[in-house]
C-alpha positions as CSV (number, residue, x, y, z in Angstrom):
1,X,-0.1,-0.3,0.3
2,X,1.8,3.0,-0.9
3,X,1.2,6.6,1.0
4,X,1.8,10.5,0.7
5,X,3.0,13.2,3.0
6,X,4.2,16.6,2.9
7,X,6.4,18.2,5.1
8,X,4.3,19.5,8.7
9,X,1.2,17.9,7.3
10,X,-0.9,16.3,9.8
11,X,-3.1,13.5,8.2
12,X,-4.2,10.7,9.1
13,X,-3.7,7.3,7.4
14,X,-6.9,4.9,7.2
15,X,-5.5,1.3,6.4
16,X,-6.9,-1.9,6.7
17,X,-5.3,-5.2,8.3
18,X,-5.1,-8.1,6.6
19,X,-4.2,-10.7,8.1
20,X,-3.3,-14.8,6.4
21,X,-5.6,-13.3,3.2
22,X,-8.2,-12.2,5.7
23,X,-9.7,-8.9,7.8
24,X,-7.9,-8.3,10.9
25,X,-9.5,-6.9,13.5
26,X,-6.8,-6.8,16.7
27,X,-9.8,-6.5,19.8
28,X,-8.4,-6.7,22.8
29,X,-5.4,-9.3,23.0
30,X,-3.2,-7.5,20.5
31,X,-1.1,-3.9,20.3
32,X,-0.8,-2.0,16.7
33,X,2.6,-1.2,16.2
34,X,3.0,1.3,13.0
35,X,7.2,1.6,11.8
36,X,8.9,3.9,9.6
37,X,12.4,3.0,8.1
38,X,14.6,4.6,6.2
39,X,15.1,0.9,4.2
40,X,13.4,-1.6,4.3
41,X,16.4,-4.0,6.1
42,X,16.6,-1.1,8.9
43,X,15.9,-1.8,12.7
44,X,13.5,-0.7,14.9
45,X,15.0,1.8,16.9
46,X,17.4,3.5,13.8
47,X,13.2,3.4,12.8
48,X,12.3,7.7,11.6
49,X,8.7,7.7,13.3
50,X,7.2,5.0,15.6
51,X,3.6,4.8,17.1
52,X,1.8,1.9,19.1
53,X,-2.0,2.0,20.0
54,X,-2.8,2.6,23.4
55,X,-3.0,6.7,23.2
56,X,0.5,6.5,20.7
57,X,-1.0,7.6,17.2
58,X,-3.2,4.6,16.1
59,X,-6.6,4.4,17.0
60,X,-8.9,1.0,15.7
61,X,-12.0,0.4,14.0
62,X,-12.6,-3.0,12.8
63,X,-9.7,-4.3,10.4
64,X,-9.3,-0.6,10.5
65,X,-5.7,1.4,11.8
66,X,-5.8,4.5,12.2
67,X,-2.8,6.0,11.7
68,X,-2.2,9.7,13.0
69,X,0.9,11.8,11.2
70,X,1.6,15.3,13.2
71,X,3.6,18.1,12.3
72,X,7.0,16.8,14.1
73,X,6.6,13.5,12.4
74,X,7.8,14.7,8.8
75,X,9.0,18.6,9.7
76,X,11.0,17.5,12.9
77,X,11.1,19.6,16.1
78,X,11.4,18.8,19.5
79,X,9.6,16.5,21.9
80,X,10.1,16.4,25.5
81,X,13.5,18.2,25.0
82,X,13.7,14.3,22.6
83,X,15.4,16.3,19.1
84,X,13.2,14.8,16.9
85,X,14.8,15.2,13.0
86,X,12.7,16.2,9.8
87,X,11.8,13.7,7.4
88,X,14.1,14.4,4.0
89,X,12.3,14.1,0.7
90,X,12.3,10.6,-0.6
91,X,10.3,6.9,0.0
92,X,10.3,5.5,3.6
93,X,9.4,1.6,4.1
94,X,6.1,0.9,6.8
95,X,4.8,-1.6,8.5
96,X,2.7,-3.1,11.7
97,X,2.2,-5.6,12.9
98,X,0.3,-6.9,16.0
99,X,1.8,-7.6,18.9
100,X,0.1,-10.0,22.3
101,X,0.0,-8.6,24.8
102,X,0.1,-11.9,26.6
103,X,3.7,-12.4,25.1
104,X,4.4,-9.2,23.7
105,X,7.3,-11.8,21.5
106,X,5.0,-12.6,19.1
107,X,4.4,-10.4,16.2
108,X,3.1,-11.0,13.0
109,X,2.9,-8.0,9.9
110,X,-1.1,-7.2,9.6
111,X,0.3,-4.8,6.9
112,X,2.8,-2.8,4.4
113,X,3.7,-0.5,1.9
114,X,5.9,2.4,1.3
115,X,5.0,6.6,2.2
116,X,6.8,8.9,0.0
117,X,7.7,12.1,1.6
118,X,8.0,15.1,0.3
């Protein structure tokens, strides 16, 4: 799934989730984690943006994740005394993983794609 983002744009992406080719609804069993990386093979610790359910940028409506980008996600700035760099123009890679709350080491990708920043 390809997304687009303009620098400094506040935007909510509606992302349908699927697991094993079936609509996926996480219910109360899973935490969702959205990760945006410069390269698909980058470690999660090197993510440009990371969001999760529970008040951290992702809400759920059935089998759709609503991922909220705010100004600082693309334009950069300071958040709680941490400097967040702006995204350079280009292609980035994202995924949404469902993490089983009872066993956090169990995760499954429920959607992935690219985002064009510019």
